N, C-alpha and C positions, 0 to 999 in steps of 0.2 A: 165761358159763362156757366156751364154745368159745374165746373170745378169750384168756382166762386160760391155758387149756391150750396153745393154739398159740403164745402168747408164750413159754411155758416151752420149747416145742420149738425156737423160734427161738434162744433163749439157748444151748441144747445144740448146735444145728447152724446157726450164723449165716450160712453161705454156701449154704444150700439154697434155691434160687429158688422151689420149689413151696410151701414153708412160708410164704414171704413173700406168695405169691399168696393163700393161704388167709387170712392176716391181712388183706390188702387187701379180700378178699371179705367176711369177717365184719364188719370195721369198717363197710364200706358198708351191709351189711344192718342192722347196729345203728342207724346213722344214719338209714337210710330208714324205720325203724320209729318214730322219735321225732317229737313235735310240732314245728311250725316256725312258729307264729303270731307269737310275740313276737321282738323283737330279740335278747333274751338266748338264746332257744332257737336262733335262727338262727346266732348266734355260736358256740354249742356245736357245732352241726352242722358249721360250717365247720372247726372244730378237729378233729372226728372224720374228716371227709373229707380233710383235709390229712394226717392220720396214714395213712389208707388209701392215699392217693396216694403218700406216701413209701415205703411197703412195696412197692407195684407198681413204682415207679421203681428201687428197690434190686434187685428181682427182674430187671428188664430189663437192668440193668448186669451182672448175673451171667450171664444167658443170654437170648437173644432168643427169646421164645415168643409164641404167639398169646394165651395167658392174660395175660401181662404187658402186652402192648399193649392188650388189652381193658380190663383193670382200671385202667390209666392213663387211658384215655379216659373210663370211667365216673366215676371219682373226680375227674378234672379238671372234667368237666361238673357233677357234683353240688356241688362246692365253689364253683362260680360262680353257683349259682341265685339268690343274693340280692345279686349284684354289679351294677354299673352296666351299662347297655346296651352301652357302649363295650367294657368288659372281656369281656362275653359274646360280642360280635361278633368280637373279636380272637382268642378261643379256638376259634372254629369250625374254622378250617383245621387247627389242631393236633389237635383231637379227631378230625377227619375222617382225618387222616394215620394215626393209631393204629388207627381203626376199619377203614380201608381195608386195613391189613396183615392184619387178622383176616379180612375177606371175601376177600382175595386168596389167603390160605393155608389157610383152613378156613371156607368160606362157611356151613356148618351148625353152627359152633361154639356150644355151649351152647343148642341148639335155636333157632338164628337170633337170637343175642343182639344183634347189631348192629341188627337190625330193632327190637327193644325199645328199644335205646339211643336211636336217632334219633326214634322216635315219642314217647318220653318227653321228650327235649330240646325238641322242637317243642311239646309240650303244656305245658311249664313256662316257657319264655322268652317275653318279650313278642313279639308279631308284628313289632314294629318292628325287632327284631334280625334276623329272617328276611329282611325286606325290605332291610335295610341290607347284608347279605352276599349278597343275590340268591340265596338257597338254593333248590334244586330240591326242593320239598315232595313232588312225585310220587315222587321217589326213596325217600323215607321210607315212603310208602304201599306202594310195590313191595316194599321190604325186609321189612316186617312181613307182607305177603301171602305172600312166599316162605317166611318162617319158619313160618307157619301151614300152608302146603302141604307143607313138608318134614317136619313132625312135628305132625300135627293133634291128637294126644293130649295135647300139652303146653298146658294151659289158660291159662297166664299170657300167652301171646302174644295170645289173644283179648281179655283184659282190657286189655292195653297198647293194642291197636288201638281198643278201645271208648273208653278215656280220651282217646286222640289225636283220635278223631272227635268226641267230645263237646266237648272244649276248643278244639281248633284250627278245626274246620269247623262246629261247632254242629250236627252231624248226630246228633241224639239218637235218631232212628229206627234208624239203623244201629248206634249204640252199644248200644241196648237189645236189639237182635236178637243181637248178639255176646254180651252178658251172659247172655241167656236160654239161649243155647247152652251156655255154661259151667255155669250153675246146674242145667241138666237132665242134665248128664253125670255118670256114675259116676266119681269120682276114681280108682278102681281100673282105669280104662281104660288107664292107663299104669303098670304095676306098679313100674317103676323110679323113678317120680316121684309116688307117691301123696301124700306129704307136701306137695310143691310144689303139686300140684293142689288139695289142701284149702285151702292158703293162698290160691291164686288164687280159689277160690270165696268165701272170706271177703272178699277184696278186691272181688270182683264184687258181692256183696250190699251192701257199703258204697257202691260207685259207683252201683248201682241206686237206692239211697235218696237219694243226692246229686242224681241226675237227676230222679227222680219224686216225691220227698218221701214215698215209701211203702216199706214193707218188701216184699221180693220174696215 
């Protein structure tokens, strides 16, 4: 419903960079909520992320903003999740360039969004890609830690870090500790982001069950 409304707004005001950012963000959120087990599902996701990337790139052409750089990076990364190791490795410097613009100009953007971006990238790509590009994994750990420190009430950052530690490091003890922190919190601890915190808790419950095989 959000996408339909914002697409109407884009037709009425096609040169508005912030409308394009909203479209990029909503398309990514939509894609990120869909299943991705089958080849057909993955192909559908690639199409959705390509649309989202196109909107972010259009926004960037109209105006250079932190938002545009961030959503270009996110959707570029998301669209390559099912690609070859070579294609993923080749994209790392491009994604980093856009994310670096964000950290250089607004390090706390969207409650430390670049920390979530890189922790998720490293949780999703094969380790071979990380080794191939000689990536500094500690930088991703530092970034998500900075995000948590800068805004400890935003629960999604803990969930991203938990998934990162579970998948990349196999450190389930730390992952479960982070998830427990999220699940014990009152989502109203951050009045401006109650909805986001409730979604983070839903994701935390799912990840808890994935790790332990049991409901929290």
